[in-house]
C-alpha positions as CSV (number, residue, x, y, z in Angstrom):
1,M,-18.0,16.3,-4.2
2,I,-19.8,14.1,-6.5
3,N,-21.1,10.7,-4.8
4,K,-20.7,8.2,-7.5
5,R,-23.0,6.0,-6.3
6,L,-25.4,8.1,-6.9
7,L,-23.9,8.9,-10.4
8,V,-24.3,5.8,-11.2
9,K,-27.9,5.3,-10.2
10,N,-28.4,8.5,-12.1
11,L,-26.8,7.4,-15.5
12,L,-28.9,4.0,-15.8
13,A,-32.4,6.2,-14.9
14,H,-31.5,8.8,-17.8
15,N,-33.0,6.4,-20.4
16,D,-31.0,3.9,-22.0
17,E,-27.5,3.8,-23.5
18,N,-26.9,7.2,-25.1
19,S,-23.7,8.8,-26.8
20,F,-22.0,10.2,-23.1
21,Y,-22.5,6.7,-21.3
22,D,-22.5,2.9,-22.0
23,K,-22.7,0.0,-19.8
24,K,-21.4,-3.5,-20.2
25,R,-22.1,-6.5,-18.2
26,S,-18.3,-7.1,-17.9
27,I,-15.1,-5.9,-19.8
28,N,-11.7,-8.4,-20.0
29,I,-9.2,-6.4,-21.0
30,G,-7.1,-9.6,-20.4
31,H,-7.5,-10.9,-23.6
32,K,-7.1,-9.1,-26.9
33,E,-10.6,-8.5,-28.1
34,G,-12.2,-7.9,-24.7
35,K,-8.5,-5.3,-24.9
36,A,-10.0,-3.8,-28.5
37,K,-13.3,-3.4,-27.8
38,F,-13.1,-1.1,-24.4
39,L,-10.8,1.1,-26.5
40,K,-13.1,0.9,-28.8
41,H,-15.8,2.6,-26.6
42,V,-13.2,4.6,-24.9
43,C,-12.2,6.4,-28.2
44,A,-16.1,6.7,-28.9
45,L,-17.0,8.1,-26.0
46,A,-14.1,10.9,-26.2
47,N,-14.8,11.7,-29.3
48,S,-18.3,12.6,-28.8
49,N,-17.8,14.2,-25.4
50,P,-15.4,16.9,-26.1
51,N,-16.5,19.3,-23.2
52,N,-17.8,16.8,-20.7
53,N,-17.4,13.2,-19.3
54,G,-18.5,10.0,-20.8
55,Y,-18.8,7.3,-18.6
56,I,-19.2,3.6,-18.5
57,V,-21.0,1.7,-16.3
58,I,-19.6,-2.1,-15.3
59,G,-21.6,-5.2,-13.5
60,V,-25.0,-4.0,-15.4
61,E,-27.8,-6.3,-17.4
62,D,-28.2,-4.6,-20.4
63,E,-31.8,-5.7,-20.8
64,D,-33.7,-4.8,-17.6
65,N,-30.3,-2.5,-15.8
66,K,-30.2,-4.9,-12.7
67,I,-27.1,-4.5,-10.5
68,T,-25.5,-7.5,-10.8
69,G,-21.7,-6.6,-10.2
70,V,-18.1,-7.9,-11.3
71,D,-15.1,-8.5,-9.1
72,F,-12.9,-5.3,-7.4
73,F,-10.9,-4.2,-10.2
74,D,-7.8,-2.6,-8.7
75,D,-5.6,-1.8,-12.5
76,S,-4.5,1.4,-11.2
77,K,-2.4,1.3,-14.9
78,I,-5.4,1.4,-17.1
79,Q,-4.5,4.8,-18.3
80,N,-1.2,3.4,-19.3
81,L,-3.5,0.6,-21.8
82,V,-5.2,3.7,-23.1
83,N,-1.8,6.1,-23.6
84,A,-0.5,2.8,-25.6
85,Y,-3.4,2.7,-27.8
86,L,-4.3,5.6,-29.0
87,N,-3.8,9.2,-30.2
88,H,-5.1,12.1,-28.4
89,P,-5.9,9.1,-25.4
90,P,-8.5,10.7,-22.6
91,L,-8.2,10.8,-19.1
92,I,-9.1,7.7,-17.5
93,S,-10.1,6.5,-14.0
94,Y,-11.6,3.2,-12.8
95,E,-13.5,3.2,-9.7
96,N,-14.8,0.7,-8.0
97,I,-18.4,1.4,-6.2
98,P,-20.1,-0.8,-3.5
99,F,-24.3,-1.0,-3.7
100,P,-25.1,-2.7,-0.3
101,H,-27.0,-6.0,-1.7
102,L,-24.3,-7.1,-3.5
103,P,-22.3,-10.5,-2.6
104,E,-18.4,-9.0,-0.5
105,G,-16.3,-8.5,-2.8
106,K,-18.6,-7.5,-5.5
107,V,-18.5,-3.6,-7.3
108,V,-20.3,-1.6,-10.2
109,G,-17.3,-0.3,-11.9
110,L,-17.5,3.1,-12.9
111,V,-15.5,4.4,-16.3
112,T,-14.9,8.1,-16.2
113,I,-13.1,9.5,-19.5
114,T,-12.4,12.6,-19.8
115,S,-11.3,14.0,-23.7
116,S,-8.7,15.9,-24.7
117,S,-10.6,18.1,-26.7
118,K,-8.9,16.2,-29.9
119,V,-10.1,13.8,-32.2
120,C,-9.0,10.3,-30.4
121,S,-8.3,7.3,-32.8
122,L,-6.8,4.3,-32.8
123,R,-2.3,4.3,-32.5
124,K,-1.9,0.8,-34.3
125,N,-3.8,-2.2,-35.0
126,I,-5.8,-4.2,-31.8
127,W,-7.9,-7.4,-32.9
128,K,-9.7,-6.3,-35.8
129,Y,-9.6,-2.6,-36.0
130,Y,-6.6,-1.0,-37.7
131,G,-4.5,1.5,-36.8
132,G,-6.0,5.3,-37.5
133,M,-9.5,4.0,-36.9
134,V,-11.5,6.8,-35.4
135,F,-14.7,5.7,-33.1
136,F,-17.8,7.9,-32.6
137,R,-21.0,7.4,-30.6
138,E,-24.5,6.9,-32.7
139,G,-27.0,6.5,-29.8
140,S,-25.6,3.7,-27.5
141,I,-23.5,2.3,-30.3
142,S,-19.5,2.6,-31.4
143,L,-19.0,3.0,-35.0
144,P,-15.8,4.0,-37.2
145,K,-16.2,7.4,-38.6
146,A,-13.9,9.3,-41.2
147,Y,-10.7,11.0,-39.6
148,D,-11.6,14.3,-40.2
149,I,-14.5,14.5,-37.9
150,D,-15.4,17.5,-36.2
151,L,-15.6,17.3,-32.5
152,K,-18.8,18.9,-31.3
153,D,-20.5,20.0,-27.5
154,T,-24.0,17.8,-27.8
155,N,-24.4,16.4,-24.3
156,S,-22.3,19.0,-21.8
157,G,-25.8,20.6,-20.4
158,A,-27.2,17.0,-19.8
159,V,-24.1,15.4,-18.2
160,S,-23.4,18.4,-15.8
161,N,-26.9,17.8,-14.7
162,I,-26.7,14.0,-13.6
163,E,-23.5,15.2,-11.9
164,Q,-25.3,18.0,-10.3
165,H,-28.0,15.3,-9.2
166,A,-25.4,13.5,-7.9
167,R,-23.5,15.4,-5.2
168,N,-22.8,14.7,-1.6
169,N,-24.4,16.0,1.2
170,I,-23.4,15.6,5.1
171,E,-26.2,13.2,5.5
172,L,-25.5,10.5,3.1
173,T,-21.9,10.7,4.3
174,L,-22.3,10.3,7.8
175,D,-25.2,7.2,6.7
176,G,-22.1,5.7,5.2
177,V,-20.0,5.8,7.9
178,I,-22.4,4.4,10.1
179,D,-23.5,1.6,7.7
180,F,-19.4,0.6,7.1
181,L,-18.7,0.6,11.0
182,N,-21.4,-0.8,12.1
183,Y,-23.1,-2.7,10.1
184,R,-21.1,-3.8,7.1
185,H,-18.4,-5.0,9.3
186,K,-18.7,-5.2,12.8
187,D,-17.2,-8.8,12.9
188,L,-13.8,-6.3,12.1
189,S,-11.8,-4.0,13.7
190,S,-12.4,-1.0,12.0
191,D,-11.8,2.6,12.1
192,Y,-11.9,5.9,10.0
193,K,-10.3,9.1,9.7
194,V,-11.2,12.9,8.3
195,F,-8.9,14.5,6.1
196,K,-9.0,18.5,5.1
197,E,-12.4,18.6,7.0
198,Q,-14.0,17.2,4.3
199,F,-13.0,13.8,3.1
200,V,-13.5,10.6,5.3
201,V,-11.5,7.2,5.1
202,C,-13.2,4.0,6.5
203,W,-11.3,1.1,6.7
204,A,-11.3,-2.4,8.2
205,G,-10.0,-5.5,8.4
206,K,-8.8,-8.3,10.8
207,K,-6.0,-7.2,12.9
208,K,-2.6,-8.4,13.8
209,K,0.4,-7.1,15.4
210,V,3.9,-8.6,14.7
211,K,7.1,-6.3,16.1
212,N,5.3,-3.6,17.1
213,K,3.5,-3.2,13.7
214,T,0.3,-3.7,12.6
215,Y,-1.5,-6.1,9.8
216,Y,-4.6,-6.3,8.1
217,S,-6.1,-8.9,6.5
218,R,-9.8,-9.6,5.0
219,V,-9.5,-5.6,4.2
220,D,-11.9,-2.9,3.0
221,I,-10.5,0.6,2.2
222,E,-13.5,2.7,1.1
223,L,-13.3,7.2,0.9
224,I,-17.0,7.2,1.8
225,N,-17.9,11.3,0.6
226,E,-17.2,9.8,-2.9
227,Q,-18.6,6.0,-2.1
228,V,-15.5,4.6,-4.0
229,K,-14.2,1.1,-2.6
230,L,-10.2,2.2,-2.5
231,F,-8.9,-1.4,-1.8
232,Y,-10.5,-4.9,-1.3
233,S,-9.0,-8.2,-0.5
234,A,-9.9,-11.4,1.4
235,L,-6.2,-12.8,0.2
236,D,-3.9,-10.3,0.8
237,E,-2.5,-8.2,3.6
238,I,-1.5,-4.4,4.4
239,S,-0.3,-2.0,6.5
240,V,-1.2,1.6,6.8
241,E,0.2,5.1,7.6
242,I,-1.5,7.9,8.1
243,D,-0.3,11.4,8.3
244,E,-2.2,14.9,8.3
245,H,-2.4,15.2,4.3
246,S,-2.6,11.7,3.2
247,F,-3.5,7.7,3.7
248,S,-1.3,5.0,2.6
249,I,-1.4,1.7,2.1
250,M,1.4,-0.8,1.7
251,E,0.0,-4.1,0.5
252,Y,2.0,-7.6,0.3
253,V,1.5,-11.0,-1.2
254,Q,2.2,-14.3,0.8
255,L,4.3,-16.5,-2.3
256,G,6.4,-19.0,-1.7
257,L,6.8,-23.5,-2.5
258,G,5.8,-25.5,0.2
259,T,6.6,-24.6,3.9
260,D,8.6,-21.9,2.6
261,Q,6.1,-19.1,2.3
262,N,6.6,-15.2,2.2
263,Y,4.8,-12.0,2.9
264,I,6.7,-10.1,-0.4
265,P,5.9,-6.2,-0.4
266,L,3.3,-5.9,-3.6
267,E,2.3,-2.3,-4.2
268,K,2.4,0.7,-2.4
269,L,-1.0,3.1,-3.0
270,V,-0.6,6.9,-1.5
271,I,-3.9,8.8,-1.3
272,T,-2.4,12.8,-1.2
273,F,-5.8,14.8,0.0
274,T,-5.5,19.0,-0.5
275,D,-6.8,21.9,1.2
276,N,-8.6,22.9,-2.4
277,G,-11.3,20.2,-1.9
278,T,-9.3,17.3,-4.6
279,Y,-7.0,14.4,-3.9
280,Q,-4.9,12.5,-5.8
281,I,-3.9,8.8,-5.9
282,Q,-0.6,7.6,-6.4
283,T,0.9,3.8,-6.7
284,K,4.1,2.5,-7.3
285,L,5.0,-1.3,-8.0
286,V,7.4,-2.7,-5.4
287,F,7.1,-6.0,-6.1
288,E,11.1,-8.2,-5.8
289,P,9.7,-11.9,-7.5
290,P,11.2,-14.5,-5.6
291,K,13.4,-16.6,-7.2
292,Y,14.0,-20.5,-7.4
293,D,15.8,-23.1,-8.8
294,R,14.2,-24.1,-12.7
295,K,14.9,-27.7,-12.1
296,T,12.2,-27.7,-9.0
297,L,9.8,-25.2,-11.1
298,Y,10.1,-27.3,-14.0
299,H,8.9,-30.2,-11.8
300,I,6.0,-28.1,-10.3
301,F,5.1,-26.7,-14.2
302,N,4.5,-30.1,-15.0
303,A,2.7,-31.6,-12.2
304,N,0.4,-28.5,-12.2
305,N,-0.2,-29.2,-15.5
306,S,-1.0,-32.8,-15.3
307,L,-3.4,-31.6,-12.6
308,L,-5.6,-29.3,-15.0
309,H,-5.8,-31.8,-17.4
310,K,-7.1,-34.7,-14.9
311,L,-9.8,-32.2,-14.0
312,E,-10.0,-30.8,-17.7
313,K,-11.3,-35.1,-18.5
314,N,-13.3,-35.0,-15.1
315,I,-10.5,-37.9,-13.4
316,P,-10.7,-38.1,-9.7
317,L,-7.7,-36.5,-7.8
318,K,-5.6,-38.5,-5.5
319,P,-5.0,-37.2,-1.6
320,R,-2.0,-35.2,-2.4
321,E,-2.8,-34.1,-5.4
322,Q,-5.6,-32.3,-3.5
323,S,-3.6,-30.8,-1.6
324,D,-1.2,-29.7,-4.7
325,L,-4.5,-28.1,-6.5
326,V,-4.7,-25.8,-3.6
327,H,-1.4,-24.2,-4.0
328,L,-1.6,-24.5,-8.0
329,P,-2.3,-20.6,-8.9
330,A,0.2,-19.4,-6.4
331,T,2.7,-21.4,-8.3
332,Y,1.9,-20.8,-12.0
333,L,2.2,-17.7,-10.8
334,I,5.6,-18.2,-9.5
335,C,6.5,-20.4,-12.3
336,Y,6.0,-17.3,-15.2
337,L,7.6,-14.9,-12.6
338,N,10.8,-17.2,-13.2
339,G,10.7,-16.9,-17.0
340,F,8.1,-20.0,-17.8
341,E,6.3,-17.6,-19.9
342,E,3.5,-20.3,-20.9
343,A,2.6,-20.6,-17.2
344,K,0.4,-17.7,-18.2
345,D,-1.6,-19.6,-20.9
346,Q,-1.9,-22.3,-18.2
347,L,-3.4,-19.9,-15.7
348,D,-6.0,-18.2,-17.8
349,L,-7.2,-21.7,-18.9
350,G,-7.5,-22.9,-15.3
351,R,-10.1,-20.0,-15.2
352,S,-12.8,-22.2,-17.1
353,I,-11.8,-25.3,-14.7
354,L,-11.5,-24.3,-11.4
355,K,-14.7,-21.7,-11.5
356,K,-16.8,-25.3,-11.6
357,Y,-14.5,-27.0,-9.6
358,D,-13.6,-25.2,-6.3
359,N,-14.5,-21.8,-5.1
360,A,-11.7,-21.5,-2.7
361,V,-9.0,-22.4,-5.3
362,Y,-10.8,-20.0,-7.8
363,E,-10.5,-17.5,-5.7
364,S,-6.7,-18.0,-5.2
365,L,-6.1,-18.2,-9.2
366,K,-8.0,-15.1,-9.4
367,E,-5.6,-13.4,-7.1
368,S,-2.7,-14.7,-8.6
369,L,-3.7,-13.0,-12.7
370,R,-4.3,-9.8,-10.6
371,I,-1.1,-9.8,-9.4
372,L,0.2,-11.3,-12.9
373,R,-1.5,-8.3,-14.2
374,K,-0.2,-5.5,-12.3
375,V,3.6,-6.5,-12.8
376,R,2.8,-7.0,-16.5
377,Y,1.3,-3.3,-16.9
378,N,4.4,-2.4,-14.7
């Protein structure tokens, strides 16, 4: 079993970017350019590593390898993106790796790319790249190549050695459990569960009981053996179910207009552990968007647009407008879910405006964009 935090450290210590790993300060697959660049690197790493994993480490400064971190990213459908745009797509996973010195909510993203052992190419046009293009790694650069390239094994020995030095042990596991329960989350209700005598899941949150059912907010859940953060949210609530073989999470999001606020099931995540030392993570979107009168939403949509315009022009807000601003991300999301396609563009516009204006509203905006991304991918 590989300790992913050790793996990231070993990759960063291995000279610089090369033909089996890349590093990025951040990625943005919510926009066409960012999506295209991400797919290019995935394609290149798959073709350059037919017999071993390739990696992308996200949240690292290029010049000095300083680990700055990125926001927790929980999109389990990233494989769908790769399948949609690449021929002979590799298997891909995105994992969130906690590092002790990073602020709460920040992690290092680790993308693992496992080649199909066939030439990977773009299936269709995206941004400035054309369908049929093939990419390959030359040193630290992903470059276009002829389609009829031969896939050669040049890295399997080096990658195997790096992965071997990142193997987990009982000391790392025990240290991880103690740190999680006694230090990082000493102010929250926390617990752990051992599955199949080898997997340790820890979770923490602010606990409350409603009608004999337990819910958690400010939630953090980690698979300690691999140092992987499975779930993190400062805003939403979850319920947890545990049996002998699996750990299940049901995530709820709070949505509504005015005082009509409800917790709505968003997604169910089930981690199933097996006797042979492996596990599977399956997610299912169970979200049913709330429906509202279109005339009411039209009024809210225009009011939100007016608020963003005032912030953009540095026009002071009235007290009532300050109150409405708190709900702006969620009401834009509701508008989009009820057929206002332009609301997504307004949420994207709000990123740069709200980041400079109010941190709490900006965090709410990121949460709304996360929900939107999940819904659109499904």
